C-alpha positions as a Markdown table, in Angstrom:
| # | Residue | x | y | z |
|---|---|---|---|---|
| 1 | Met | -103.9 | 18.3 | -57.9 |
| 2 | Pro | -105.2 | 16.9 | -54.6 |
| 3 | Ala | -108.0 | 14.4 | -54.8 |
| 4 | Gly | -111.5 | 15.8 | -54.5 |
| 5 | Thr | -114.1 | 14.7 | -52.0 |
| 6 | Val | -115.5 | 12.2 | -54.4 |
| 7 | Ser | -112.2 | 10.3 | -54.6 |
| 8 | Pro | -112.6 | 6.5 | -53.9 |
| 9 | Ile | -109.3 | 6.3 | -52.2 |
| 10 | Asp | -110.3 | 7.1 | -48.7 |
| 11 | Pro | -113.5 | 5.0 | -48.7 |
| 12 | Asp | -111.5 | 2.1 | -50.1 |
| 13 | Leu | -108.9 | 2.4 | -47.4 |
| 14 | Asp | -111.5 | 2.6 | -44.8 |
| 15 | Gln | -113.2 | -0.6 | -46.2 |
| 16 | Leu | -109.9 | -2.4 | -46.2 |
| 17 | Thr | -109.4 | -1.4 | -42.6 |
| 18 | Arg | -112.8 | -2.8 | -41.6 |
| 19 | Phe | -112.1 | -6.1 | -43.3 |
| 20 | Ser | -108.7 | -6.3 | -41.6 |
| 21 | Arg | -110.3 | -5.8 | -38.2 |
| 22 | Ala | -112.9 | -8.4 | -39.0 |
| 23 | Ala | -110.1 | -10.9 | -39.9 |
| 24 | Asp | -108.4 | -10.1 | -36.6 |
| 25 | Asp | -111.6 | -10.7 | -34.8 |
| 26 | Asp | -112.2 | -14.0 | -36.5 |
| 27 | Thr | -109.0 | -15.4 | -34.9 |
| 28 | Gln | -110.5 | -14.6 | -31.5 |
| 29 | Met | -114.0 | -15.9 | -32.2 |
| 30 | Ser | -115.9 | -17.9 | -29.6 |
| 31 | Gly | -115.1 | -21.5 | -29.2 |
| 32 | Leu | -118.8 | -22.4 | -30.0 |
| 33 | Leu | -118.4 | -20.6 | -33.4 |
| 34 | Ala | -115.4 | -22.7 | -34.2 |
| 35 | Val | -117.3 | -25.9 | -33.2 |
| 36 | Leu | -120.2 | -24.9 | -35.4 |
| 37 | Asp | -117.8 | -24.5 | -38.4 |
| 38 | Gln | -117.8 | -28.3 | -38.4 |
| 39 | Val | -121.4 | -28.5 | -39.5 |
| 40 | Pro | -121.5 | -29.1 | -43.2 |
| 41 | Asp | -122.7 | -26.1 | -45.1 |
| 42 | Pro | -125.5 | -26.9 | -47.6 |
| 43 | Arg | -125.0 | -23.7 | -49.6 |
| 44 | Ala | -123.0 | -23.3 | -52.8 |
| 45 | Arg | -119.8 | -21.3 | -52.3 |
| 46 | Arg | -120.9 | -18.6 | -54.6 |
| 47 | Gly | -123.0 | -15.9 | -53.1 |
| 48 | Arg | -122.5 | -16.7 | -49.4 |
| 49 | Arg | -122.8 | -13.5 | -47.3 |
| 50 | Tyr | -122.8 | -15.1 | -43.8 |
| 51 | Arg | -120.8 | -17.8 | -42.1 |
| 52 | Leu | -123.0 | -20.8 | -41.3 |
| 53 | Ser | -121.7 | -20.8 | -37.8 |
| 54 | Ser | -122.8 | -17.2 | -37.3 |
| 55 | Leu | -126.4 | -17.9 | -38.5 |
| 56 | Ile | -126.7 | -20.8 | -36.2 |
| 57 | Ala | -125.3 | -18.8 | -33.3 |
| 58 | Val | -127.8 | -15.9 | -33.7 |
| 59 | Ala | -130.6 | -18.5 | -34.1 |
| 60 | Leu | -129.5 | -20.0 | -30.7 |
| 61 | Cys | -129.5 | -16.6 | -29.1 |
| 62 | Ala | -132.9 | -15.8 | -30.4 |
| 63 | Val | -134.3 | -19.1 | -29.2 |
| 64 | Ala | -132.7 | -18.5 | -25.8 |
| 65 | Ala | -134.7 | -15.2 | -25.8 |
| 66 | Gly | -137.9 | -17.2 | -26.4 |
| 67 | Ala | -138.2 | -17.2 | -30.2 |
| 68 | Cys | -140.3 | -20.2 | -31.3 |
| 69 | Ser | -140.3 | -19.7 | -35.2 |
| 70 | Phe | -138.0 | -18.6 | -38.0 |
| 71 | Thr | -140.0 | -15.3 | -38.1 |
| 72 | Ala | -139.5 | -14.7 | -34.4 |
| 73 | Ile | -135.8 | -15.4 | -34.8 |
| 74 | Ala | -135.6 | -12.8 | -37.7 |
| 75 | Asp | -137.4 | -10.3 | -35.5 |
| 76 | Trp | -135.0 | -10.8 | -32.7 |
| 77 | Val | -132.0 | -10.5 | -35.0 |
| 78 | Ser | -133.3 | -7.2 | -36.6 |
| 79 | Gly | -134.0 | -5.7 | -33.2 |
| 80 | Val | -130.8 | -6.3 | -31.2 |
| 81 | Pro | -127.8 | -3.9 | -31.0 |
| 82 | Arg | -125.1 | -4.3 | -33.6 |
| 83 | Gln | -122.6 | -5.3 | -31.0 |
| 84 | Val | -124.6 | -8.4 | -30.2 |
| 85 | Leu | -124.5 | -9.6 | -33.8 |
| 86 | Gln | -120.8 | -8.8 | -34.1 |
| 87 | Arg | -120.1 | -11.1 | -31.2 |
| 88 | Cys | -121.8 | -13.8 | -33.3 |
| 89 | Gly | -119.7 | -13.0 | -36.3 |
| 90 | Ile | -122.2 | -10.8 | -38.3 |
| 91 | Arg | -120.7 | -7.4 | -38.9 |
| 92 | Phe | -122.3 | -5.8 | -41.9 |
| 93 | Arg | -125.7 | -6.7 | -43.3 |
| 94 | Val | -128.4 | -8.1 | -40.9 |
| 95 | Pro | -129.7 | -11.5 | -42.2 |
| 96 | Cys | -133.4 | -11.4 | -43.2 |
| 97 | Glu | -136.1 | -13.9 | -42.4 |
| 98 | Ala | -135.8 | -15.6 | -45.8 |
| 99 | Thr | -132.1 | -16.2 | -45.4 |
| 100 | Leu | -132.5 | -17.6 | -41.9 |
| 101 | Arg | -135.4 | -19.8 | -43.0 |
| 102 | Gln | -133.7 | -21.2 | -46.1 |
| 103 | Val | -130.4 | -21.9 | -44.4 |
| 104 | Leu | -131.7 | -23.4 | -41.2 |
| 105 | Ser | -134.2 | -25.6 | -43.2 |
| 106 | Arg | -131.4 | -27.0 | -45.3 |
| 107 | Ile | -128.9 | -27.9 | -42.6 |
| 108 | Asp | -128.4 | -31.6 | -42.0 |
| 109 | Gly | -130.2 | -32.0 | -38.7 |
| 110 | Asp | -128.4 | -35.2 | -37.6 |
| 111 | Ala | -125.0 | -33.5 | -38.3 |
| 112 | Leu | -126.0 | -30.4 | -36.3 |
| 113 | Asp | -127.1 | -32.6 | -33.4 |
| 114 | Glu | -123.9 | -34.6 | -33.5 |
| 115 | Val | -121.7 | -31.5 | -33.4 |
| 116 | Leu | -123.6 | -29.7 | -30.6 |
| 117 | Gly | -124.0 | -32.9 | -28.6 |
| 118 | Arg | -120.3 | -33.6 | -28.7 |
| 119 | Cys | -119.6 | -30.0 | -27.7 |
| 120 | Leu | -122.0 | -30.1 | -24.7 |
| 121 | Ser | -120.8 | -33.5 | -23.6 |
| 122 | Gly | -117.2 | -32.6 | -23.6 |
| 123 | Ala | -117.8 | -29.3 | -21.7 |
| 124 | Gly | -119.6 | -31.1 | -18.9 |
| 125 | Asp | -117.1 | -33.9 | -18.1 |
| 126 | Asp | -116.0 | -32.1 | -14.9 |
| 127 | Val | -119.7 | -31.7 | -13.7 |
| 128 | Val | -120.5 | -35.4 | -13.3 |
| 129 | Val | -119.5 | -37.2 | -10.2 |
| 130 | Gly | -119.5 | -41.0 | -10.3 |
| 131 | Arg | -121.1 | -43.1 | -13.1 |
| 132 | Arg | -123.0 | -40.9 | -15.6 |
| 133 | Ala | -126.7 | -41.9 | -16.3 |
| 134 | Val | -128.2 | -41.2 | -19.7 |
| 135 | Ala | -132.0 | -41.4 | -20.4 |
| 136 | Val | -133.1 | -42.2 | -24.0 |
| 137 | Asp | -136.6 | -41.5 | -25.3 |
| 138 | Gly | -138.5 | -40.2 | -28.3 |
| 139 | Lys | -140.9 | -37.3 | -29.0 |
| 140 | Thr | -143.1 | -36.5 | -32.0 |
| 141 | Ile | -143.3 | -32.9 | -33.2 |
| 142 | Arg | -147.0 | -32.8 | -33.8 |
| 143 | Gly | -147.3 | -29.4 | -35.3 |
| 144 | Ala | -144.9 | -30.3 | -38.1 |
| 145 | Arg | -147.3 | -32.9 | -39.6 |
| 146 | Thr | -147.1 | -32.8 | -43.4 |
| 147 | Ala | -149.9 | -33.3 | -45.9 |
| 148 | Ala | -149.0 | -37.0 | -46.0 |
| 149 | Gly | -150.0 | -37.2 | -42.4 |
| 150 | Arg | -146.5 | -37.8 | -41.0 |
| 151 | Ala | -144.9 | -35.8 | -38.2 |
| 152 | Pro | -141.2 | -35.9 | -37.4 |
| 153 | His | -140.3 | -38.2 | -34.6 |
| 154 | Leu | -137.0 | -37.4 | -32.8 |
| 155 | Val | -135.1 | -39.6 | -30.3 |
| 156 | Ala | -132.8 | -37.9 | -27.8 |
| 157 | Ala | -130.3 | -38.9 | -25.2 |
| 158 | Val | -130.2 | -36.7 | -22.0 |
| 159 | Thr | -128.0 | -36.9 | -18.9 |
| 160 | His | -129.9 | -37.4 | -15.6 |
| 161 | Glu | -127.6 | -35.2 | -13.5 |
| 162 | Asp | -127.2 | -31.9 | -15.4 |
| 163 | Val | -129.9 | -32.3 | -18.1 |
| 164 | Val | -127.5 | -32.0 | -21.1 |
| 165 | Val | -128.7 | -33.4 | -24.5 |
| 166 | Leu | -125.9 | -35.5 | -25.7 |
| 167 | Gly | -127.4 | -36.3 | -29.1 |
| 168 | Gln | -130.6 | -36.6 | -31.1 |
| 169 | Arg | -131.6 | -38.4 | -34.3 |
| 170 | Arg | -134.7 | -38.4 | -36.5 |
| 171 | Thr | -136.6 | -41.6 | -37.0 |
| 172 | Ala | -137.1 | -42.7 | -40.6 |
| 173 | Asp | -140.6 | -42.2 | -41.8 |
| 174 | Lys | -141.3 | -45.9 | -42.3 |
| 175 | Ser | -139.4 | -47.0 | -39.2 |
| 176 | Asn | -139.8 | -46.7 | -35.5 |
| 177 | Glu | -137.7 | -45.7 | -32.4 |
| 178 | Ile | -136.0 | -49.0 | -31.8 |
| 179 | Pro | -133.4 | -49.0 | -34.6 |
| 180 | Thr | -133.0 | -45.2 | -34.2 |
| 181 | Val | -132.1 | -45.6 | -30.6 |
| 182 | Arg | -129.3 | -48.1 | -31.4 |
| 183 | Ala | -127.9 | -45.8 | -34.1 |
| 184 | Leu | -128.0 | -42.8 | -31.7 |
| 185 | Leu | -126.2 | -44.7 | -28.9 |
| 186 | Arg | -123.5 | -46.0 | -31.2 |
| 187 | Gly | -122.7 | -42.4 | -32.1 |
| 188 | Leu | -122.3 | -41.2 | -28.5 |
| 189 | Asp | -119.3 | -41.5 | -26.2 |
| 190 | Ile | -121.0 | -43.1 | -23.3 |
| 191 | Ala | -118.5 | -45.7 | -22.2 |
| 192 | Gly | -119.0 | -46.6 | -18.6 |
| 193 | Ala | -122.3 | -44.8 | -18.4 |
| 194 | Val | -125.7 | -46.3 | -17.4 |
| 195 | Val | -128.4 | -46.0 | -20.2 |
| 196 | Thr | -132.0 | -46.0 | -19.0 |
| 197 | Val | -134.8 | -46.7 | -21.4 |
| 198 | Asp | -138.6 | -47.4 | -21.3 |
| 199 | Ala | -140.2 | -50.7 | -22.0 |
| 200 | Met | -140.3 | -50.2 | -25.8 |
| 201 | His | -136.5 | -50.5 | -25.9 |
| 202 | Thr | -136.2 | -53.6 | -23.6 |
| 203 | Gln | -134.8 | -55.6 | -26.5 |
| 204 | Lys | -132.0 | -58.2 | -26.6 |
| 205 | Thr | -130.4 | -56.5 | -29.6 |
| 206 | Thr | -130.5 | -53.1 | -27.8 |
| 207 | Ala | -129.0 | -54.6 | -24.7 |
| 208 | Arg | -126.1 | -56.1 | -26.7 |
| 209 | Cys | -125.6 | -52.8 | -28.4 |
| 210 | Val | -125.3 | -51.0 | -25.1 |
| 211 | Arg | -122.9 | -53.5 | -23.6 |
| 212 | Glu | -120.8 | -54.6 | -26.6 |
| 213 | Gln | -120.7 | -51.6 | -28.9 |
| 214 | Cys | -121.1 | -48.7 | -26.5 |
| 215 | His | -119.3 | -50.3 | -23.5 |
| 216 | Ala | -122.0 | -49.0 | -21.2 |
| 217 | Glu | -124.5 | -50.5 | -18.8 |
| 218 | Tyr | -128.3 | -50.5 | -18.9 |
| 219 | Val | -131.5 | -50.2 | -16.7 |
| 220 | Met | -134.5 | -51.4 | -18.6 |
| 221 | Val | -138.2 | -51.4 | -17.7 |
| 222 | Val | -140.0 | -54.7 | -18.3 |
| 223 | Lys | -143.6 | -54.7 | -19.4 |
| 224 | Ala | -146.1 | -56.7 | -21.5 |
| 225 | Asn | -144.4 | -56.1 | -24.8 |
| 226 | Gln | -141.9 | -58.7 | -23.7 |
| 227 | Pro | -144.3 | -61.3 | -22.2 |
| 228 | Gly | -141.7 | -64.1 | -21.7 |
| 229 | Leu | -139.3 | -61.8 | -19.9 |
| 230 | Leu | -142.1 | -60.3 | -17.8 |
| 231 | Ala | -143.2 | -63.7 | -16.7 |
| 232 | Arg | -139.7 | -64.8 | -15.8 |
| 233 | Val | -139.1 | -61.6 | -13.8 |
| 234 | Gly | -142.5 | -61.9 | -12.1 |
| 235 | Asp | -141.9 | -65.5 | -11.1 |
| 236 | Gln | -139.0 | -64.5 | -8.9 |
| 237 | Pro | -139.7 | -65.2 | -5.2 |
| 238 | Trp | -140.7 | -61.6 | -4.4 |
| 239 | Asp | -142.9 | -62.5 | -1.4 |
| 240 | Gln | -139.7 | -63.7 | 0.3 |
| 241 | Val | -137.6 | -60.7 | -0.6 |
| 242 | Pro | -137.6 | -57.8 | 1.9 |
| 243 | Val | -138.0 | -54.1 | 0.9 |
| 244 | Val | -134.4 | -52.8 | 0.5 |
| 245 | Trp | -135.1 | -49.2 | -0.3 |
| 246 | Ser | -138.0 | -46.7 | -0.1 |
| 247 | Asp | -138.1 | -43.3 | -1.7 |
| 248 | Pro | -139.1 | -40.5 | 0.6 |
| 249 | Pro | -142.9 | -39.8 | 0.2 |
| 250 | Glu | -143.7 | -37.1 | -2.4 |
| 251 | Arg | -146.6 | -34.7 | -2.3 |
| 252 | Gly | -147.6 | -32.6 | -5.2 |
| 253 | His | -150.3 | -32.0 | -7.8 |
| 254 | Gly | -152.9 | -32.9 | -5.2 |
| 255 | Arg | -151.6 | -36.4 | -4.5 |
| 256 | Glu | -149.2 | -38.4 | -2.4 |
| 257 | Glu | -146.9 | -41.0 | -3.8 |
| 258 | Arg | -144.6 | -43.7 | -2.2 |
| 259 | Arg | -142.2 | -46.2 | -3.8 |
| 260 | Asp | -140.8 | -49.4 | -2.4 |
| 261 | Tyr | -138.0 | -51.4 | -4.0 |
| 262 | Lys | -137.2 | -55.1 | -3.9 |
| 263 | Ile | -134.1 | -56.4 | -5.7 |
| 264 | Val | -132.8 | -59.9 | -6.5 |
| 265 | Thr | -129.7 | -61.1 | -8.2 |
| 266 | Val | -130.4 | -63.1 | -11.4 |
| 267 | Thr | -127.2 | -64.3 | -13.0 |
| 268 | Arg | -129.2 | -67.0 | -14.8 |
| 269 | Gly | -132.8 | -67.8 | -15.6 |
| 270 | Leu | -134.0 | -64.6 | -17.3 |
| 271 | Arg | -132.5 | -65.5 | -20.7 |
| 272 | Phe | -131.7 | -61.8 | -21.3 |
| 273 | Pro | -128.2 | -60.6 | -22.3 |
| 274 | Tyr | -126.1 | -59.4 | -19.4 |
| 275 | Ala | -129.0 | -59.1 | -16.9 |
| 276 | Cys | -127.6 | -59.2 | -13.3 |
| 277 | Gln | -130.4 | -57.8 | -11.2 |
| 278 | Ala | -134.2 | -57.7 | -11.3 |
| 279 | Val | -136.1 | -55.0 | -9.5 |
| 280 | Gln | -139.7 | -54.8 | -8.3 |
| 281 | Val | -141.0 | -51.3 | -7.8 |
| 282 | Thr | -144.3 | -50.9 | -5.9 |
| 283 | Arg | -145.9 | -47.5 | -6.4 |
| 284 | Arg | -148.6 | -46.4 | -4.1 |
| 285 | Arg | -150.6 | -43.2 | -4.9 |
| 286 | Arg | -153.6 | -41.5 | -3.3 |
| 287 | Val | -155.4 | -38.2 | -3.6 |
| 288 | Ile | -154.5 | -36.1 | -0.6 |
| 289 | Gly | -157.3 | -36.4 | 1.9 |
| 290 | Ala | -158.5 | -39.7 | 0.6 |
| 291 | Asp | -158.2 | -43.1 | 2.4 |
| 292 | Ala | -157.8 | -45.4 | -0.6 |
| 293 | Trp | -154.4 | -46.0 | -2.2 |
| 294 | Ser | -153.9 | -47.2 | -5.8 |
| 295 | Ile | -151.1 | -49.7 | -6.2 |
| 296 | Glu | -149.0 | -50.4 | -9.3 |
| 297 | Val | -146.1 | -52.9 | -9.6 |
| 298 | Val | -143.4 | -52.3 | -12.2 |
| 299 | Tyr | -140.4 | -54.5 | -12.9 |
| 300 | Ala | -136.9 | -53.5 | -14.3 |
| 301 | Ile | -133.6 | -55.2 | -15.0 |
| 302 | Cys | -130.0 | -54.0 | -14.7 |
| 303 | Ser | -126.8 | -55.2 | -16.2 |
| 304 | Leu | -124.7 | -54.2 | -13.1 |
| 305 | Pro | -124.1 | -56.5 | -10.2 |
| 306 | Ala | -125.2 | -55.5 | -6.7 |
| 307 | Glu | -121.8 | -54.3 | -5.5 |
| 308 | Gln | -121.7 | -51.7 | -8.4 |
| 309 | Ala | -125.4 | -50.8 | -8.3 |
| 310 | Pro | -126.7 | -50.7 | -4.7 |
| 311 | Pro | -130.4 | -50.3 | -4.0 |
| 312 | Arg | -130.3 | -46.5 | -3.5 |
| 313 | Gln | -128.4 | -46.0 | -6.7 |
| 314 | Leu | -130.8 | -48.3 | -8.7 |
| 315 | Ala | -133.8 | -46.4 | -7.4 |
| 316 | Ala | -132.2 | -43.1 | -8.4 |
| 317 | Trp | -131.6 | -44.4 | -12.0 |
| 318 | Ile | -135.1 | -45.7 | -12.4 |
| 319 | Arg | -136.6 | -42.5 | -11.0 |
| 320 | Gly | -134.2 | -40.3 | -12.9 |
| 321 | His | -135.3 | -41.7 | -16.3 |
| 322 | Trp | -138.2 | -39.2 | -16.1 |
| 323 | Thr | -135.7 | -36.4 | -16.4 |
| 324 | Ile | -136.1 | -36.5 | -20.2 |
| 325 | Glu | -139.9 | -36.1 | -20.0 |
| 326 | Asn | -140.1 | -33.6 | -17.2 |
| 327 | Lys | -137.1 | -31.4 | -18.0 |
| 328 | Leu | -136.7 | -31.6 | -21.7 |
| 329 | His | -139.8 | -32.7 | -23.6 |
| 330 | His | -142.2 | -30.9 | -21.3 |
| 331 | Val | -140.2 | -27.7 | -21.5 |
| 332 | Arg | -140.1 | -27.8 | -25.3 |
| 333 | Asp | -143.9 | -28.2 | -25.3 |
| 334 | Val | -144.8 | -25.7 | -22.7 |
| 335 | Thr | -142.1 | -23.0 | -22.8 |
| 336 | Phe | -141.3 | -23.2 | -26.5 |
| 337 | Asp | -144.7 | -24.3 | -27.7 |
| 338 | Glu | -143.1 | -26.9 | -29.9 |
| 339 | Asp | -146.2 | -29.0 | -30.6 |
| 340 | Arg | -147.9 | -26.0 | -32.2 |
| 341 | Ser | -144.9 | -25.0 | -34.3 |
| 342 | Thr | -145.7 | -24.9 | -38.0 |
| 343 | Val | -142.1 | -25.2 | -39.2 |
| 344 | Arg | -142.4 | -28.1 | -41.6 |
| 345 | Ser | -140.0 | -27.6 | -44.6 |
| 346 | Gly | -136.9 | -29.6 | -45.0 |
| 347 | His | -134.9 | -30.3 | -41.8 |
| 348 | Gly | -136.5 | -27.2 | -40.1 |
| 349 | Pro | -138.4 | -29.1 | -37.4 |
| 350 | Gln | -135.4 | -31.1 | -36.3 |
| 351 | Val | -133.1 | -28.1 | -36.4 |
| 352 | Met | -135.5 | -26.0 | -34.3 |
| 353 | Ala | -135.7 | -28.9 | -31.8 |
| 354 | Thr | -131.9 | -29.0 | -31.7 |
| 355 | Leu | -131.7 | -25.3 | -31.0 |
| 356 | Arg | -134.2 | -25.7 | -28.1 |
| 357 | Asn | -132.3 | -28.7 | -26.8 |
| 358 | Thr | -129.1 | -26.7 | -26.8 |
| 359 | Val | -130.7 | -23.7 | -25.0 |
| 360 | Ile | -132.3 | -25.9 | -22.4 |
| 361 | Ser | -128.9 | -27.7 | -21.8 |
| 362 | Leu | -127.0 | -24.4 | -21.5 |
| 363 | Cys | -129.6 | -22.9 | -19.1 |
| 364 | His | -129.4 | -25.9 | -16.8 |
| 365 | Arg | -125.6 | -25.8 | -16.9 |
| 366 | Ala | -125.8 | -22.1 | -16.0 |
| 367 | Gly | -127.9 | -23.0 | -12.9 |
| 368 | His | -131.4 | -22.1 | -14.2 |
| 369 | Ser | -134.0 | -24.6 | -13.0 |
| 370 | Asn | -136.9 | -22.6 | -14.4 |
| 371 | Ile | -136.3 | -22.3 | -18.1 |
| 372 | Ala | -139.3 | -20.1 | -18.8 |
| 373 | Arg | -138.0 | -17.5 | -16.3 |
| 374 | Ala | -134.5 | -17.8 | -17.7 |
| 375 | Cys | -135.9 | -17.1 | -21.2 |
| 376 | Arg | -137.7 | -14.0 | -20.0 |
| 377 | Arg | -134.6 | -12.6 | -18.5 |
| 378 | Leu | -132.6 | -13.4 | -21.6 |
| 379 | Ala | -135.2 | -11.7 | -23.8 |
| 380 | Ala | -134.8 | -8.5 | -21.7 |
| 381 | Asp | -131.0 | -8.5 | -22.1 |
| 382 | Pro | -129.6 | -9.6 | -25.5 |
| 383 | Tyr | -126.1 | -9.3 | -24.2 |
| 384 | Gln | -126.8 | -11.9 | -21.5 |
| 385 | Ala | -128.4 | -14.1 | -24.2 |
| 386 | Val | -125.3 | -14.0 | -26.4 |
| 387 | Gly | -123.1 | -14.5 | -23.3 |
| 388 | Leu | -125.0 | -17.7 | -22.4 |
| 389 | Ile | -124.7 | -19.2 | -25.9 |
| 390 | Leu | -121.1 | -18.3 | -26.7 |
| 391 | Glu | -119.6 | -18.6 | -23.2 |
| 392 | Gly | -122.0 | -21.1 | -21.6 |
């Protein structure tokens, strides 16, 4: 007798066919999904319904579309076409907000940063011309402050040229940025690059770490936190040194600014590891329409000799250090409203910051200079958002 309509044979065969197709698609998955498979999965093997790489990928797509919280990520996931989720490796059930929150809060933030940073760094090797410059600085996620009064503090390394986040680490609660920066730099492949830091990190141990362990060079700002070094740099015969470079005048935000640079070779006398050049930067500012100029003098040191770091290049590195503030931290605060984010549990604050860093890096690499505008366009077209994440 032929099987009736309630026979399980046909549905079972259809289900097997679906799984077979899914297995075939897995072999052709995006390179990013394969990279994300390197992130350690915090879940037990039993009961897993989604690949960790797929959950991270859809979260990245949602953040690219402007999502600023786990709830917003879940809303984006539930509202996009099925084909978008399939490209991220999710073919059957749509993950709910609780699943996304629990998984993303438990991921090791430093491990995720390392995997994504390595992926972004390797993909951009053909973009950089000449010696790569990397800015390092920290940022506190103020909205994630806990009941104990602590807010996560993250240190990131960003390229000057294409604004790619190479890595990020969280500072221990009872520590500060200084040892975290050294640990971050030791984990990056920055041999031959120039590392720029602010005055907090003008430390002898950090200089030795950059040169001896990372095989890189440095440009460090010198301020009053190193009084002896500041005095030795300030005692150089600057009155007898001519101005060797001047930045073009800048006008914006209702003011005008000019910068002049004087440089001296200091192979001895500074008593600072590997210092070869000292720089005096004179900044002049005035409100447009006013007659009075305010003058500020800042000093810096560089480990490269003059033939490898001419005045124009040194000035570009010193000025370029602000890339990390203007094009990363400011964007995370203004475009993604990071300082008002209430994600606090587990590794959630760092993971969300990592997702934002990755989206910003991919947007810059795709040629978007205005990240807010790019996010609005990606929000209107989820196919474009998944294309940026998986193919960018």
